[in-house]
Z-matrix of the N, CA and C atoms (Angstrom, degrees):
N
C 1 1.426
C 2 1.631 1 101.41
N 3 1.316 2 115.70 1 133.14
C 4 1.465 3 121.54 2 172.92
C 5 1.439 4 103.00 3 -113.40
N 6 1.407 5 110.07 4 127.86
C 7 1.407 6 117.10 5 172.70
C 8 1.522 7 114.18 6 -80.81
N 9 1.276 8 118.22 7 146.38
C 10 1.508 9 120.67 8 174.06
C 11 1.356 10 112.69 9 -128.34
N 12 1.341 11 124.98 10 160.46
C 13 1.403 12 132.66 11 176.84
C 14 1.467 13 107.48 12 -70.22
N 15 1.292 14 120.71 13 123.40
C 16 1.477 15 122.39 14 -176.70
C 17 1.615 16 103.76 15 -77.47
N 18 1.302 17 109.83 16 153.29
C 19 1.452 18 117.56 17 172.46
C 20 1.542 19 110.76 18 -77.51
N 21 1.356 20 111.96 19 125.83
C 22 1.527 21 114.00 20 175.81
C 23 1.441 22 114.60 21 -56.90
N 24 1.289 23 120.02 22 147.59
C 25 1.471 24 117.67 23 175.90
C 26 1.549 25 122.27 24 -85.96
N 27 1.385 26 106.23 25 19.40
C 28 1.469 27 118.91 26 179.60
C 29 1.538 28 107.79 27 -147.35
N 30 1.322 29 114.37 28 168.91
C 31 1.557 30 116.21 29 178.76
C 32 1.623 31 102.20 30 -79.50
N 33 1.379 32 108.73 31 165.31
C 34 1.505 33 116.09 32 -174.95
C 35 1.511 34 109.31 33 -69.09
N 36 1.324 35 122.92 34 -20.79
C 37 1.402 36 123.99 35 179.82
C 38 1.534 37 111.71 36 -98.05
N 39 1.277 38 117.84 37 -0.07
C 40 1.462 39 123.13 38 -170.44
C 41 1.536 40 114.83 39 -65.11
N 42 1.297 41 117.45 40 -16.87
C 43 1.512 42 123.69 41 -173.82
C 44 1.395 43 116.33 42 -107.08
N 45 1.407 44 109.14 43 7.99
C 46 1.562 45 118.66 44 178.05
C 47 1.509 46 110.28 45 -70.98
N 48 1.280 47 121.45 46 149.46
C 49 1.538 48 127.76 47 -5.01
C 50 1.460 49 115.13 48 -81.93
N 51 1.287 50 122.76 49 -0.03
C 52 1.464 51 123.60 50 179.59
C 53 1.419 52 114.14 51 -62.33
N 54 1.297 53 115.27 52 -50.53
C 55 1.575 54 118.98 53 171.11
C 56 1.433 55 104.54 54 -128.29
N 57 1.322 56 116.08 55 121.85
C 58 1.536 57 123.18 56 -178.81
C 59 1.607 58 108.47 57 -73.51
N 60 1.344 59 105.62 58 154.29
C 61 1.569 60 115.90 59 175.14
C 62 1.477 61 106.55 60 -54.76
N 63 1.307 62 120.89 61 -42.00
C 64 1.470 63 124.29 62 -177.14
C 65 1.523 64 108.54 63 -56.31
N 66 1.392 65 119.41 64 -51.01
C 67 1.465 66 121.96 65 174.63
C 68 1.441 67 118.77 66 -64.30
N 69 1.359 68 115.56 67 -30.51
C 70 1.536 69 114.79 68 170.94
C 71 1.448 70 109.84 69 -66.30
N 72 1.372 71 118.78 70 -46.21
C 73 1.474 72 123.37 71 -171.48
C 74 1.645 73 106.12 72 -65.22
N 75 1.205 74 122.60 73 -33.44
C 76 1.528 75 122.18 74 174.54
C 77 1.354 76 115.14 75 -88.21
N 78 1.336 77 124.08 76 -41.39
C 79 1.437 78 126.34 77 -178.01
C 80 1.452 79 110.33 78 -71.66
N 81 1.369 80 120.77 79 -51.67
C 82 1.376 81 122.38 80 177.00
C 83 1.598 82 117.36 81 -85.21
N 84 1.323 83 112.74 82 -45.25
C 85 1.471 84 115.62 83 -171.41
C 86 1.613 85 109.89 84 -77.17
N 87 1.340 86 118.68 85 -23.67
C 88 1.509 87 120.96 86 -174.37
C 89 1.557 88 105.91 87 -110.07
N 90 1.249 89 111.73 88 -61.68
C 91 1.499 90 120.66 89 -171.83
C 92 1.512 91 113.45 90 -63.73
N 93 1.212 92 120.33 91 -54.57
C 94 1.521 93 129.67 92 175.18
C 95 1.582 94 108.20 93 -57.52
N 96 1.353 95 114.61 94 -46.68
C 97 1.473 96 119.21 95 174.73
C 98 1.488 97 113.67 96 -51.48
N 99 1.374 98 116.44 97 -48.05
C 100 1.359 99 124.33 98 174.01
C 101 1.516 100 118.19 99 -48.75
N 102 1.367 101 109.66 100 -48.99
C 103 1.488 102 118.26 101 177.24
C 104 1.610 103 111.37 102 -55.24
N 105 1.373 104 109.00 103 -46.30
C 106 1.459 105 111.09 104 -170.31
C 107 1.540 106 105.76 105 -77.20
N 108 1.327 107 123.50 106 -32.03
C 109 1.459 108 125.71 107 174.72
C 110 1.567 109 110.55 108 -59.10
N 111 1.246 110 117.13 109 -46.12
C 112 1.478 111 126.31 110 173.67
C 113 1.477 112 117.86 111 -59.01
N 114 1.371 113 111.99 112 -46.55
C 115 1.414 114 122.62 113 169.26
C 116 1.511 115 112.74 114 -50.79
N 117 1.366 116 120.12 115 -53.94
C 118 1.387 117 122.96 116 -174.91
C 119 1.348 118 109.26 117 -64.49
N 120 1.295 119 124.59 118 -36.07
C 121 1.557 120 126.63 119 -179.73
C 122 1.484 121 104.46 120 -67.06
N 123 1.360 122 123.80 121 -40.28
C 124 1.411 123 124.44 122 -170.93
C 125 1.469 124 113.44 123 -76.80
N 126 1.293 125 115.93 124 -28.48
C 127 1.422 126 114.32 125 177.89
C 128 1.576 127 117.08 126 -89.38
N 129 1.273 128 114.99 127 -14.97
C 130 1.440 129 121.47 128 179.75
C 131 1.678 130 109.83 129 -53.69
N 132 1.407 131 111.34 130 118.40
C 133 1.470 132 117.19 131 -177.02
C 134 1.517 133 115.87 132 74.71
N 135 1.326 134 118.83 133 -4.47
C 136 1.544 135 122.01 134 -174.67
C 137 1.556 136 108.48 135 -94.19
N 138 1.327 137 117.49 136 165.63
C 139 1.451 138 119.02 137 -179.27
C 140 1.509 139 116.96 138 -61.82
N 141 1.442 140 114.44 139 -16.94
C 142 1.438 141 113.55 140 178.98
C 143 1.509 142 113.31 141 -99.59
N 144 1.376 143 116.39 142 17.37
C 145 1.443 144 122.90 143 177.81
C 146 1.462 145 122.01 144 -48.07
N 147 1.343 146 111.82 145 -32.88
C 148 1.545 147 122.44 146 177.00
C 149 1.497 148 117.52 147 -118.39
N 150 1.468 149 111.98 148 20.27
C 151 1.440 150 118.25 149 -175.88
C 152 1.545 151 108.91 150 -88.22
N 153 1.339 152 114.40 151 159.46
C 154 1.457 153 118.33 152 168.18
C 155 1.516 154 114.49 153 -72.61
N 156 1.227 155 115.40 154 161.82
C 157 1.500 156 118.70 155 173.38
C 158 1.539 157 110.79 156 -51.50
N 159 1.403 158 108.53 157 -47.46
C 160 1.472 159 118.56 158 -171.40
C 161 1.487 160 107.77 159 -61.11
N 162 1.437 161 121.20 160 -43.43
C 163 1.380 162 123.98 161 179.82
C 164 1.548 163 110.15 162 -64.09
N 165 1.444 164 119.05 163 -40.36
C 166 1.381 165 114.87 164 -177.61
C 167 1.542 166 109.73 165 -68.27
N 168 1.360 167 125.37 166 -39.73
C 169 1.360 168 131.70 167 179.91
C 170 1.651 169 104.48 168 -57.21
N 171 1.357 170 117.86 169 -41.38
C 172 1.376 171 110.97 170 -172.12
C 173 1.513 172 118.62 171 -85.34
N 174 1.441 173 108.81 172 -11.74
C 175 1.472 174 117.01 173 -171.88
C 176 1.540 175 113.00 174 -116.19
N 177 1.358 176 113.91 175 -32.27
C 178 1.520 177 112.06 176 -172.74
C 179 1.457 178 114.88 177 -88.23
N 180 1.372 179 121.19 178 179.17
C 181 1.394 180 127.29 179 174.88
C 182 1.520 181 111.32 180 -139.98
N 183 1.334 182 115.69 181 179.19
C 184 1.486 183 114.72 182 166.79
C 185 1.598 184 110.21 183 68.14
N 186 1.146 185 113.87 184 -152.70
C 187 1.545 186 126.09 185 -170.59
C 188 1.580 187 106.80 186 -63.00
N 189 1.454 188 116.09 187 -38.51
C 190 1.452 189 116.59 188 175.79
C 191 1.471 190 113.04 189 -62.81
N 192 1.427 191 120.27 190 -48.82
C 193 1.389 192 118.29 191 174.63
C 194 1.493 193 116.26 192 -60.52
N 195 1.285 194 116.72 193 -42.56
C 196 1.473 195 115.46 194 176.03
C 197 1.502 196 120.31 195 -59.49
N 198 1.308 197 115.95 196 -42.53
C 199 1.448 198 117.25 197 174.41
C 200 1.583 199 118.68 198 -72.25
N 201 1.395 200 111.22 199 -34.27
C 202 1.524 201 112.53 200 177.29
C 203 1.669 202 110.19 201 -74.50
N 204 1.252 203 113.48 202 -37.85
C 205 1.481 204 117.10 203 178.84
C 206 1.645 205 109.08 204 -64.32
N 207 1.294 206 115.56 205 -48.00
C 208 1.468 207 121.39 206 -177.61
C 209 1.562 208 106.26 207 -64.70
N 210 1.322 209 116.21 208 -41.84
C 211 1.479 210 117.06 209 174.92
C 212 1.532 211 111.02 210 -57.59
N 213 1.303 212 122.51 211 -53.75
C 214 1.365 213 134.41 212 177.33
C 215 1.645 214 108.44 213 -55.05
N 216 1.306 215 116.46 214 -62.45
C 217 1.414 216 118.89 215 178.77
C 218 1.509 217 113.70 216 -47.51
N 219 1.239 218 119.36 217 -46.36
C 220 1.525 219 120.63 218 -173.17
C 221 1.449 220 109.35 219 -69.38
N 222 1.350 221 116.41 220 -40.08
C 223 1.597 222 120.31 221 176.61
C 224 1.553 223 108.49 222 -57.09
N 225 1.451 224 112.88 223 -49.43
C 226 1.401 225 116.62 224 177.86
C 227 1.543 226 115.55 225 -57.28
N 228 1.261 227 114.08 226 -43.64
C 229 1.525 228 124.38 227 -176.59
C 230 1.577 229 103.06 228 -64.26
N 231 1.347 230 119.58 229 -62.66
C 232 1.441 231 116.88 230 -168.24
C 233 1.507 232 109.04 231 -69.12
N 234 1.235 233 124.85 232 -16.59
C 235 1.541 234 129.30 233 -178.04
C 236 1.590 235 111.51 234 -86.18
N 237 1.457 236 111.25 235 -5.57
C 238 1.407 237 119.13 236 -178.78
C 239 1.585 238 111.07 237 -84.27
N 240 1.324 239 113.79 238 -15.87
C 241 1.362 240 123.65 239 -170.94
C 242 1.437 241 115.39 240 -102.41
N 243 1.353 242 118.47 241 151.76
C 244 1.520 243 124.53 242 176.81
C 245 1.565 244 106.97 243 -152.26
N 246 1.308 245 116.85 244 143.08
C 247 1.540 246 116.40 245 173.96
C 248 1.538 247 111.46 246 -67.63
N 249 1.365 248 114.18 247 -28.14
C 250 1.445 249 113.68 248 -177.19
C 251 1.666 250 117.35 249 -133.28
N 252 1.253 251 110.94 250 34.07
C 253 1.492 252 114.78 251 -176.47
C 254 1.506 253 112.58 252 -87.73
N 255 1.282 254 112.95 253 -171.15
C 256 1.607 255 120.76 254 -175.81
C 257 1.498 256 106.06 255 -67.21
N 258 1.261 257 119.52 256 119.80
C 259 1.551 258 123.50 257 -171.91
C 260 1.449 259 109.74 258 -86.70
N 261 1.350 260 123.06 259 -20.53
C 262 1.373 261 122.69 260 -179.52
C 263 1.669 262 109.83 261 -126.41
N 264 1.331 263 123.28 262 153.32
C 265 1.314 264 118.76 263 176.46
C 266 1.649 265 116.42 264 -70.56
N 267 1.216 266 117.29 265 142.66
C 268 1.510 267 118.67 266 177.56
C 269 1.471 268 106.71 267 -129.26
N 270 1.376 269 115.58 268 177.91
C 271 1.401 270 126.23 269 167.97
C 272 1.491 271 107.97 270 55.47
N 273 1.379 272 121.53 271 -142.33
C 274 1.408 273 130.59 272 -170.90
C 275 1.526 274 112.45 273 -53.52
N 276 1.375 275 112.80 274 -50.76
C 277 1.514 276 113.55 275 -176.59
C 278 1.455 277 111.33 276 -66.32
N 279 1.402 278 122.59 277 -32.52
C 280 1.494 279 118.22 278 177.35
C 281 1.488 280 104.99 279 -70.43
N 282 1.244 281 123.00 280 -37.71
C 283 1.491 282 121.52 281 -179.81
C 284 1.560 283 110.13 282 -60.32
N 285 1.323 284 117.19 283 -45.69
C 286 1.408 285 121.98 284 -176.72
C 287 1.587 286 112.02 285 -65.31
N 288 1.312 287 117.71 286 -41.16
C 289 1.283 288 123.98 287 170.10
C 290 1.549 289 124.70 288 -56.67
N 291 1.328 290 105.63 289 -44.69
C 292 1.533 291 117.10 290 175.30
C 293 1.545 292 110.08 291 -70.32
N 294 1.397 293 114.26 292 -29.83
C 295 1.443 294 113.26 293 177.15
C 296 1.607 295 112.22 294 -72.81
N 297 1.339 296 118.03 295 -29.03
C 298 1.358 297 121.21 296 -172.45
C 299 1.678 298 107.97 297 -91.29
N 300 1.260 299 117.46 298 -37.31
C 301 1.395 300 124.04 299 -173.79
C 302 1.548 301 119.53 300 -116.00
N 303 1.266 302 111.93 301 -8.25
C 304 1.533 303 115.34 302 175.86
C 305 1.594 304 110.78 303 97.04
N 306 1.298 305 104.80 304 -52.43
C 307 1.652 306 113.22 305 179.49
C 308 1.461 307 109.98 306 -149.64
N 309 1.339 308 111.03 307 152.37
C 310 1.550 309 115.88 308 178.14
C 311 1.417 310 108.00 309 -56.74
N 312 1.273 311 128.64 310 -42.29
C 313 1.373 312 130.88 311 178.39
C 314 1.494 313 114.35 312 -52.07
N 315 1.340 314 117.06 313 -51.69
C 316 1.457 315 122.96 314 169.26
C 317 1.504 316 119.31 315 -46.32
N 318 1.393 317 107.64 316 -51.46
C 319 1.504 318 120.86 317 177.00
C 320 1.560 319 106.00 318 -54.98
N 321 1.381 320 118.40 319 -58.84
C 322 1.394 321 122.71 320 -178.93
C 323 1.541 322 115.57 321 -49.81
N 324 1.413 323 113.50 322 -43.91
C 325 1.471 324 119.91 323 177.34
C 326 1.488 325 113.38 324 -64.13
N 327 1.383 326 121.44 325 -38.80
C 328 1.402 327 118.94 326 -179.39
C 329 1.488 328 108.98 327 -81.94
N 330 1.257 329 122.63 328 -25.06
C 331 1.528 330 123.42 329 171.38
C 332 1.488 331 113.64 330 -60.17
N 333 1.435 332 112.77 331 -47.07
C 334 1.453 333 114.14 332 179.87
C 335 1.482 334 113.13 333 -80.27
N 336 1.228 335 121.07 334 -22.89
C 337 1.503 336 121.83 335 170.46
C 338 1.400 337 114.78 336 -68.49
N 339 1.300 338 115.08 337 -36.97
C 340 1.601 339 125.27 338 173.09
C 341 1.520 340 107.48 339 -61.72
N 342 1.299 341 122.09 340 -48.66
C 343 1.372 342 127.05 341 179.04
C 344 1.468 343 118.13 342 -60.61
N 345 1.457 344 110.30 343 -42.45
C 346 1.511 345 115.71 344 175.76
C 347 1.573 346 111.07 345 -67.67
N 348 1.336 347 118.58 346 -29.94
C 349 1.406 348 118.12 347 -176.80
C 350 1.498 349 115.52 348 -85.51
N 351 1.305 350 112.59 349 -1.85
C 352 1.542 351 114.46 350 176.76
C 353 1.453 352 104.58 351 -65.61
N 354 1.282 353 125.45 352 119.37
C 355 1.525 354 126.00 353 176.45
C 356 1.530 355 102.21 354 -77.35
N 357 1.368 356 111.25 355 130.62
C 358 1.403 357 115.39 356 175.46
C 359 1.440 358 115.18 357 69.96
N 360 1.272 359 116.67 358 -164.97
C 361 1.573 360 119.86 359 -174.58
C 362 1.546 361 111.47 360 -72.09
N 363 1.326 362 114.27 361 156.71
C 364 1.385 363 119.51 362 174.57
C 365 1.588 364 113.23 363 157.56
N 366 1.350 365 113.62 364 -151.51
C 367 1.369 366 115.06 365 -175.31
C 368 1.609 367 110.00 366 -149.40
N 369 1.289 368 112.39 367 154.05
C 370 1.588 369 113.75 368 -177.65
C 371 1.608 370 96.55 369 -120.51
N 372 1.401 371 111.47 370 137.35
C 373 1.501 372 118.80 371 -171.87
C 374 1.519 373 109.24 372 -128.31
N 375 1.354 374 112.19 373 150.43
C 376 1.483 375 119.87 374 162.49
C 377 1.488 376 99.72 375 -109.07
N 378 1.387 377 115.20 376 122.67
C 379 1.502 378 119.98 377 174.11
C 380 1.409 379 113.01 378 -127.78
N 381 1.402 380 113.37 379 160.22
C 382 1.464 381 122.49 380 165.92
C 383 1.500 382 106.14 381 -93.21
N 384 1.221 383 122.37 382 116.80
C 385 1.417 384 125.22 383 177.81
C 386 1.505 385 119.49 384 -71.87
N 387 1.334 386 123.69 385 -177.21
C 388 1.376 387 120.90 386 -174.10
C 389 1.610 388 110.55 387 -72.96
N 390 1.219 389 116.50 388 -19.62
C 391 1.350 390 123.72 389 174.71
C 392 1.602 391 116.85 390 -85.56
N 393 1.286 392 114.95 391 -3.17
C 394 1.515 393 122.89 392 177.02
C 395 1.504 394 111.49 393 84.41
N 396 1.406 395 120.63 394 11.87
C 397 1.390 396 124.50 395 177.80
C 398 1.621 397 109.53 396 -95.48
N 399 1.207 398 114.83 397 159.25
C 400 1.491 399 118.78 398 176.36
C 401 1.521 400 109.54 399 -88.74
N 402 1.422 401 111.54 400 143.25
C 403 1.385 402 117.19 401 175.26
C 404 1.542 403 109.99 402 -145.17
N 405 1.285 404 113.29 403 154.82
C 406 1.557 405 125.06 404 174.23
C 407 1.401 406 102.23 405 -101.22
N 408 1.423 407 117.74 406 124.76
C 409 1.442 408 118.44 407 172.81
C 410 1.519 409 101.70 408 -139.35
N 411 1.408 410 114.49 409 167.86
C 412 1.427 411 125.90 410 176.84
C 413 1.563 412 105.60 411 -129.77
N 414 1.334 413 109.10 412 148.93
C 415 1.592 414 119.34 413 176.73
C 416 1.469 415 106.04 414 -130.30
N 417 1.312 416 113.71 415 142.52
C 418 1.435 417 120.03 416 165.53
C 419 1.375 418 120.57 417 -76.80
N 420 1.369 419 121.10 418 153.67
C 421 1.464 420 125.64 419 174.79
C 422 1.589 421 112.10 420 39.92
N 423 1.338 422 124.79 421 -112.60
C 424 1.467 423 123.03 422 -167.85
C 425 1.488 424 103.06 423 -101.37
N 426 1.289 425 124.44 424 18.74
C 427 1.471 426 127.50 425 -179.23
C 428 1.490 427 112.63 426 -48.22
N 429 1.354 428 124.18 427 141.94
C 430 1.374 429 125.57 428 174.07
C 431 1.574 430 109.45 429 -136.81
N 432 1.297 431 119.34 430 133.69
C 433 1.406 432 116.75 431 178.24
C 434 1.498 433 124.02 432 -63.43
N 435 1.306 434 111.84 433 -16.00
C 436 1.450 435 117.84 434 174.84
C 437 1.393 436 116.99 435 -61.43
N 438 1.317 437 116.36 436 -24.56
C 439 1.504 438 121.48 437 179.60
C 440 1.514 439 109.32 438 -72.10
N 441 1.286 440 121.85 439 -13.63
C 442 1.466 441 128.60 440 177.19
C 443 1.604 442 107.66 441 -110.07
N 444 1.171 443 119.85 442 13.81
C 445 1.438 444 122.25 443 173.54
C 446 1.597 445 112.93 444 73.68
N 447 1.373 446 113.53 445 23.88
C 448 1.409 447 114.15 446 171.23
C 449 1.537 448 112.49 447 -94.75
N 450 1.368 449 115.96 448 167.46
C 451 1.382 450 124.74 449 173.55
C 452 1.578 451 111.67 450 -106.53
N 453 1.304 452 117.90 451 107.50
C 454 1.538 453 117.00 452 -178.48
C 455 1.452 454 108.65 453 -66.84
N 456 1.335 455 118.52 454 134.85
C 457 1.532 456 125.69 455 169.63
C 458 1.505 457 113.32 456 -107.10
N 459 1.309 458 115.30 457 -36.08
C 460 1.512 459 119.24 458 -173.28
C 461 1.509 460 108.62 459 -162.22
N 462 1.365 461 110.24 460 135.89
C 463 1.577 462 113.71 461 179.15
C 464 1.517 463 106.94 462 -135.82
N 465 1.332 464 115.45 463 153.33
C 466 1.446 465 124.36 464 172.00
C 467 1.516 466 100.43 465 -126.70
N 468 1.362 467 110.89 466 137.68
C 469 1.457 468 124.91 467 -172.96
C 470 1.527 469 102.23 468 -86.78
N 471 1.370 470 117.38 469 125.31
C 472 1.498 471 116.48 470 178.10
C 473 1.582 472 106.48 471 -114.61
N 474 1.259 473 118.23 472 16.17
C 475 1.534 474 117.49 473 172.40
C 476 1.587 475 103.74 474 -72.97
N 477 1.338 476 114.36 475 144.41
C 478 1.458 477 116.78 476 -179.28
C 479 1.500 478 119.11 477 -54.79
N 480 1.285 479 114.53 478 -30.72
C 481 1.489 480 120.66 479 -179.87
C 482 1.506 481 113.18 480 -65.16
N 483 1.274 482 116.19 481 -13.55
C 484 1.469 483 126.13 482 -176.68
C 485 1.578 484 109.26 483 -79.41
N 486 1.347 485 113.61 484 -29.56
C 487 1.386 486 116.62 485 -175.11
C 488 1.589 487 119.49 486 -135.01
N 489 1.332 488 112.12 487 -6.62
C 490 1.477 489 112.47 488 -167.02
C 491 1.572 490 116.23 489 -70.67
N 492 1.266 491 119.33 490 -24.11
C 493 1.413 492 123.66 491 176.21
C 494 1.408 493 113.07 492 -67.04
N 495 1.336 494 118.46 493 -37.84
C 496 1.542 495 129.12 494 -175.43
C 497 1.527 496 109.24 495 -96.47
N 498 1.285 497 122.01 496 -37.37
C 499 1.474 498 121.01 497 -170.75
C 500 1.559 499 116.05 498 -128.49
N 501 1.370 500 113.87 499 5.47
C 502 1.408 501 123.33 500 174.16
C 503 1.552 502 107.26 501 56.53
N 504 1.427 503 119.63 502 -118.58
C 505 1.381 504 123.24 503 -176.94
C 506 1.664 505 111.20 504 -90.95
N 507 1.118 506 115.06 505 1.69
C 508 1.492 507 121.93 506 -173.48
C 509 1.490 508 117.49 507 -82.66
N 510 1.362 509 120.03 508 60.87
C 511 1.430 510 125.88 509 -170.96
C 512 1.577 511 108.63 510 -58.98
N 513 1.211 512 118.38 511 -38.87
C 514 1.426 513 123.78 512 -171.98
C 515 1.542 514 105.50 513 -66.98
N 516 1.324 515 116.36 514 -48.45
C 517 1.383 516 118.11 515 -177.55
C 518 1.623 517 110.38 516 -58.94
N 519 1.301 518 116.70 517 -39.82
C 520 1.454 519 120.41 518 177.49
C 521 1.511 520 112.54 519 -64.34
N 522 1.176 521 119.86 520 -40.43
C 523 1.467 522 126.97 521 179.03
C 524 1.469 523 110.43 522 -63.92
N 525 1.331 524 117.73 523 -45.93
C 526 1.433 525 121.12 524 173.88
C 527 1.542 526 112.43 525 -57.38
N 528 1.299 527 114.03 526 -48.15
C 529 1.551 528 116.23 527 -179.16
C 530 1.432 529 111.98 528 -61.01
N 531 1.304 530 117.91 529 -33.10
C 532 1.482 531 113.60 530 -171.41
C 533 1.463 532 116.14 531 -59.95
N 534 1.400 533 115.24 532 -26.11
C 535 1.485 534 118.16 533 174.31
C 536 1.494 535 114.01 534 -51.24
N 537 1.344 536 123.41 535 -30.69
C 538 1.343 537 125.95 536 178.93
C 539 1.515 538 117.51 537 -64.75
N 540 1.385 539 115.93 538 -20.05
C 541 1.462 540 116.04 539 -176.14
C 542 1.561 541 108.35 540 -119.26
N 543 1.355 542 120.24 541 -0.58
C 544 1.502 543 117.80 542 175.45
C 545 1.425 544 108.79 543 -64.06
N 546 1.325 545 117.76 544 133.91
C 547 1.570 546 123.77 545 172.24
C 548 1.492 547 106.31 546 -97.23
N 549 1.329 548 116.55 547 107.00
C 550 1.454 549 121.62 548 -170.20
C 551 1.605 550 105.35 549 -80.69
N 552 1.349 551 123.09 550 -13.77
C 553 1.522 552 123.17 551 172.26
C 554 1.546 553 105.12 552 -65.17
N 555 1.372 554 122.85 553 -41.67
C 556 1.389 555 123.68 554 -179.50
C 557 1.648 556 111.69 555 -64.55
N 558 1.304 557 111.91 556 -40.85
C 559 1.429 558 119.16 557 177.90
C 560 1.449 559 113.78 558 -64.35
N 561 1.312 560 116.45 559 -42.08
C 562 1.445 561 121.21 560 173.80
C 563 1.582 562 115.99 561 -60.90
N 564 1.321 563 114.97 562 -40.26
C 565 1.384 564 122.69 563 178.56
C 566 1.570 565 104.78 564 -63.30
N 567 1.321 566 123.14 565 -42.67
C 568 1.306 567 122.30 566 174.30
C 569 1.622 568 119.58 567 -55.32
N 570 1.341 569 103.77 568 -37.25
C 571 1.447 570 115.35 569 -176.27
C 572 1.558 571 114.19 570 -66.92
N 573 1.423 572 105.92 571 -45.43
C 574 1.490 573 112.00 572 -172.59
C 575 1.501 574 113.28 573 -72.97
């Protein structure tokens, strides 16, 4: 199996001004493409040659894990956004968020605070844990919650390459702005 860079469901400039066209070109078009290229080289002739990304993430380690997980994480991240999607959680995901955090605003604050608190590179995640409850977690580097049995629902990338062209060192500003492009209908589908 050869992995390919999926086509984004929106134009490269569609998320502006939250994420600039230039950032999408570098972050998606070059950075993500490199993870996929590396992954394809690493699986060639190996036991994971025909495995799904999820299987590789759950079973591999080292460079293979890092490239597979980063490829998956970035696809999951970029496909959480839409220039015209549902801007607030509704239905079952809204109910679950309010059950866990009281209000959507409290959830968003804790999510951003967790992302800001991630030392160095990594990800902040909304997950459904093994007990079916929502949690906010963070992972360093290429970490992925599937390795702990969680179901990822939403992630924000806190590696500097995700925001440095647009926000320089202002990670918190970037994370706050991302709420303007999250498509909650996608998150809800992942939850159900």
